[in-house]
C-alpha positions in Angstrom: 41.1 143.7 81.9 41.2 146.1 84.7 43.7 148.8 85.5 45.6 146.5 87.9 45.9 143.7 85.5 46.9 146.1 82.8 49.7 147.5 85.0 50.9 144.0 85.7 51.0 143.1 82.1 53.0 146.2 81.2 55.4 145.7 84.1 55.9 142.1 83.1 56.6 143.1 79.5 59.1 145.8 80.7 60.9 143.2 82.7 61.2 140.8 79.7 62.5 143.7 77.6 65.0 144.9 80.3 66.4 141.5 81.2 68.0 140.8 77.7 69.2 144.4 77.6 70.8 144.1 81.1 72.3 140.8 80.1 73.8 142.3 76.9 75.1 145.2 78.9 76.8 142.9 81.4 78.4 140.8 78.6 79.8 143.9 76.9 81.2 145.2 80.2 82.8 141.7 80.8 84.3 141.6 77.3 85.8 145.1 77.7 87.2 144.1 81.1 88.8 141.0 79.6 90.3 143.0 76.8 91.7 145.6 79.2 93.3 142.8 81.2 94.9 141.3 78.2 96.2 144.6 77.1 97.8 145.2 80.5 99.4 141.8 80.5 100.7 142.3 77.0 102.2 145.6 77.9 103.9 144.0 81.0 105.3 141.2 78.9 106.4 143.6 76.2 108.3 145.8 78.6 109.8 142.7 80.3 111.0 141.5 76.9 112.4 144.9 76.1 114.3 144.9 79.4 115.8 141.5 78.7 116.9 142.5 75.2 119.1 145.2 76.6 122.3 143.7 77.8 125.4 145.0 79.5 127.8 144.3 76.6 125.8 146.3 74.2 125.4 149.2 76.5 129.1 149.3 77.4 129.9 149.1 73.6 127.8 152.3 73.3 130.0 153.9 76.0 133.2 152.9 74.3 131.9 154.2 71.0 130.7 157.5 72.5 134.0 158.1 74.3 136.7 156.5 72.2 139.6 158.5 73.7 140.3 156.6 76.9 142.6 159.2 78.3 141.0 162.6 77.4 137.5 161.3 77.9 138.2 159.1 80.9 135.8 160.8 83.3 132.9 160.9 80.8 133.5 157.3 79.8 133.7 156.2 83.4 130.4 158.0 84.2 128.8 156.3 81.2 130.0 152.9 82.5 128.9 153.6 86.0 125.4 154.6 84.8 125.1 151.4 82.7 126.1 149.2 85.6 123.8 151.0 88.0 120.9 150.5 85.7 121.5 147.0 84.5 123.6 145.2 87.0 122.8 146.7 90.4 119.2 145.6 90.6 120.2 142.0 90.1 123.0 141.9 92.6 122.5 140.4 96.1 125.2 142.7 97.5 125.0 146.0 95.5 127.5 147.7 97.7 130.2 145.7 96.1 129.3 147.3 92.7 129.3 150.7 94.4 132.8 150.1 95.6 134.0 149.1 92.1 132.3 152.1 90.6 133.9 154.5 93.1 137.3 153.1 92.2 136.5 153.5 88.5 135.6 157.2 89.0 138.7 157.9 91.0 141.0 156.2 88.5 139.3 158.0 85.6 140.1 161.4 87.3 143.7 160.3 87.7 144.0 159.0 84.1 142.5 162.3 82.8 145.1 164.2 84.9 147.9 162.0 83.5 148.8 160.6 87.0 147.9 157.0 86.1 148.4 155.2 82.8 145.7 153.2 81.1 147.5 150.0 81.8 147.8 150.9 85.5 144.1 151.7 85.6 143.2 148.5 83.8 145.4 146.5 86.2 143.8 148.1 89.3 140.2 147.7 88.0 140.9 144.0 87.1 142.4 143.3 90.6 139.6 145.1 92.4 136.9 143.4 90.2 138.5 140.0 90.9 138.5 140.7 94.6 134.9 141.9 94.6 133.6 138.9 92.6 135.5 136.6 95.0 134.0 138.4 98.0 130.5 138.1 96.5 131.0 134.4 96.0 132.2 134.0 99.6 129.1 135.9 100.9 126.8 133.8 98.7 128.3 130.6 100.0 127.7 131.7 103.6 124.2 133.1 102.9 121.1 130.9 103.0 120.1 129.7 99.5 117.2 131.8 98.0 116.8 129.9 94.7 119.1 130.9 91.9 120.5 134.0 93.6 124.0 133.0 92.7 123.5 133.3 88.9 121.2 136.2 88.4 120.1 138.2 85.3 122.2 138.3 82.1 123.8 141.7 83.0 125.0 140.3 86.3 126.5 137.3 84.7 128.2 139.5 82.1 129.5 141.8 84.9 130.9 138.9 86.9 132.8 137.6 83.8 134.2 141.0 82.9 137.6 142.7 83.7 139.8 139.6 83.6 143.5 139.7 84.0 143.7 140.0 80.2 142.2 143.4 80.5 145.4 144.7 82.3 147.5 144.1 79.2 147.9 146.2 76.1 144.7 146.2 74.0 142.5 145.7 77.1 139.6 147.5 75.4 137.5 144.5 74.4 133.8 144.1 75.2 134.7 142.4 78.5 137.1 145.1 79.7 135.7 148.4 80.9 
C-alpha cells in the first residue's frame, strides 16, 4: 500500500468516525431545541392560566378589605378600584374610553365623599346611573359596529364589570361584591 492509498484509507476511516459523531451532535441539538420550545410554550400557557385565574370580583374584594372606611378612605379606595379596572377590564373592552369616563367620575366623587360634600348613597346612585348609561352606550356602539367574533362578550373581568353597579348598589348596604 502506497502513501496515497494509505492516506485514502485513513481519510475514509475518519469520515466513518465523524459521521456518527456529527449525527449524534445534530440529534442532541435537535432535542435541546425541542425541549426549549416546550418550556417556552409551557411558560406561556402557565402565565395565561395565571391571568385568567385573577378575576375582577376578587381584586375588588381586596380593595374593599384594604380600605374598609368608605368615607375616610374614599380616595384611596377609588384609586385601588381604578387600578384594578385599568389592569383587568380595560384591555378587554372594545371602547376603553367609556371605562375612562366612569373612572374619572369615580375619582371625582371620591374626593367629594372624603370632603363630606356627597354622601355614600349619593355617590353610589351617581355611579350606578353613570355605569348603566356607559354599558348602554357600549351596547349601542357594538350593535352598530361590524361583528368581529365574540367582541360583545369579552373576558371574565369585562363581563363582571358590565354586570356591576346595578340600581341595588344605590341603596343602603350597597357594598356587595358587585357594587364598587
